[in-house]
C-alpha positions, 0 to 999 in steps of 0.5 A: 378388842386387840389380838395379842401375842401368845406371851401377852395372852398368857400374862392377861388370862390366868387359867381357872382351876376346877370346874367353871360353873359360871356359864351354867349359872348365867344360862340357868338365870336367863332361861329360868322359866324354861327350866322351871316349866320342864321340871314342873311337867316332869314332876306332875307326870311322876306324881301321876305315875306314883298315884297309879302304882300299887303299894309295895310290902317288904319283910326280911329275916336274919341268919347267923351262918358262922359260930360266934365263939371258937367253942362253937366253931369247934362243936360244928366243925369237929374236923378242925381239932384233928386237922390242928393236932388237937390245938384250938384253931384260930378264927381264920379256920372258920372264915366263910366265903360270904360272896360264894355263899350268897351266890349259892343261896340265890342260885336257881337250884336253891331258889327253884325249890322255894318256887315249887313250894310256893306255887302250890298257893300261887301258881303264877309265882315264878323264878324270875319274880323271886330272883328280881325281888329277893335280896341276900346280903351281909349285914353290917355293923352301922356304928363301927362299919364292920361286917357281921356273921349274919345274912339278911334276906329281904323280899318285897312285893305287892301282896303282903301274904305272898311276901310273908310266905316267901320269907317263911319258905325261904327261911325253911329252905335255907335251914334245910340247905344248911343241914343238908350241906353239912350232912353232905360234907360230913358224909363225904368226909366219912367216905374219903376216910373210908377210901383212905383207910385200907391204903394206910392200913396196908402201908402201916403193915408193909412198913412193919414187915420191912422193919422186922425184915431189917431187924432180922437181917442185921440181927439188931432191934433198936439202934440206941440199945444195940449201939450200946451193946455193940460198943460194949462187945467191941471193948470186951473182945479187945480186952479178951484178945489182949488177955489171951495173947498175954497168957499164950505168950507166957505159956509158950515161954514156960513150954520152951523152958520145960522142953530144954530141961527135959530134952523131950518134945511134948509128944515124947514127954507124954509117951514117957509119962505113959510108959512110966505109969504102966506096971507091965512096962515097968516090970519088963523094964526091971526084968531087962535091967536084971538080965543086963546085970546078970550078963555083965556079971557072967561076961566077967566069968565066961566067954561071949560064946559060952551057953550061959552068955548066949542064954542071957542074951536071948532072954534080953532080946526077948525082953526087948521085943516084949518092951517094944510091943508093950511100947507099941501097945501103950503109945500106939500111933502117937509117935507117928512111926518116928524113932523113939527117943531113948529118954522116952523108954527110960523110967522117969524119976518123980521130979521129971514126972512132975516136969513132964506133967507140967509140960503136958499141962502147959501144951494143953493150955496153949492149945486151948488159948490158941483156939480161944484166940482164933475164936476171938479173931473171928468174933472180932471180924464179925463185930467189925463187920457189924460196926461198919454196917451199923450206920446203914442199919440206923439210917434204914431203921430211922427212915422206916420208923419215921415213915411208920410213925407218920403213917400210924399217926395218920391212920389214927387221926383218920380213925378218930375223925371217922368216929367223930364225923359219924357221931356228928352226922348222927346228931343232925344239928342245924349249924345255921340259926335264925336270929330274926324270924321272917316278918313284915313291917306292921303298924301297932294294930298288926296291919302290914305297912306299905312302903312309901314309894310316892315321895321317892318317885316325886323327888325323882321327878323333880330331879329328873325334870331339872336335869332335863330342863338344864340339858334342854336350855344348854343345847338350845344356847349352844345351838344359837351361839350368841354372846349375851354378856361380856363374860361369854366373850371373855370365856369364849375367846380367852382374850381380854376386854379392854373396855365396855362402852355404854350406849349413849343417845347423845352423839355430841359427846364424841366431839367433847371427849377432851373437854375437862369439867371442873364440876362433876355436877355439870355432867349428867350421869349418863354422860359421866359413865360414857366419859369414864368408859373411854377413860378406862379404855385409854388407861388399859391400852396405855399401860398394857401396850406401851412397849411396843406402842399400840398402832391399831384398835378394832371397835365392834358390836354384839349385834347390828345397830348397836353402834 
């Protein structure tokens, strides 16, 4: 062998891919007898143990723990309809957590109930035996590799009667558990609803009271209806205000025109009309005019100091006093102590009386329109305030209405759920269904069939024996640390073997390596192999180590005395 540089080793030794089983196969070939012996001993021991082990019996039953169709799911879980607001829920609403469910079914709380029932017939039976031999798993569809909605429960033991009893008791207990679990869930649902109903009822009553208070505060009932009415009211008030203003302006112009014609104020015109219509005042006024006529006539005949003139003057003065008292009686305080316009005292002709009446009527209409206009202004201010506050009312109303609708809907749903849960609770239906009854494996005669565990144990013995034998020879070979073949040297040192010189009993061959035989028959088979080995060695060294040229070589042997 020649010690190579790092680059030469990389070129000559290509790394092997994957697991190299060559050394194991060579060791197994060399130590085949040892491996076979150990495997045989272990197999014999396993066969002996299998013959002494008791027979094992097993059985199972299957439970359908989920509804197959949506209709069945709704019938067993009525709350899903109300939770889904009346729509058919999807499959995800009914998906069961199988890992958790299996943990519950195999929990000590459930299994202890089964053990207590079995102890009446088998007092030595305990929880540990049941936990060790009972298996609960989700059944898979073999053809499609998908999980089903079925739980497979199996139990194995040495007593077939005990196995059958355990399976029947377990099936009964699991059915009871499913019923109790469902009843408990329904009862908890009813209790939860009963706890929530008073709060929701108070909530609905409170919201209804707040809504009523809001309507009374703003004197509105419904935003849609009241909004339309409010808009119509604003439009009507605007129309009435414009019409009243127009009429008022027209009447004021008419009043001013009448006052200019009559040269009377409305109060004076009213007083003049009253005096003209009073018969006593008219008679006194006629008497006064007659006296004044007599005075005018007599003044032409007599001096002012004459008794006739003085008598007439006294009569006129008396009539004037009577007229003044009559005016005060008729007019009262209407003139407010102001001096009386002479036109008021004079008798009015029919035309002036018509104008006076028109002035009085116009004045009255103006006063009515002014009152109406003031009322419209107040109404407009009130409506404007309502218009400004209407968005606030709408926001508060909608908020309360939305809260009330949600609370009422929730209350109705809870009441519906409560009735549904009470009906379902009274029905007491078992939601789980046994699709395969508890049973043991039996032969055609009805006798229980024991599981054949002997072949399994023997097979395990053979496999274990082979593994133990291989492990033993590997440890022994590692301990000796000997190269038995050329492959061992190559794999142990990662160096190339340039040549393999066979053993030769003829030492003269070393002196005749350079002799060239014309005829191969002149050389013996042994000599030929020996010669070819050196030829191969020389060729490998020449082509592999030509640059730089090889200057030294080490020749070694595997053991002492080999050469």
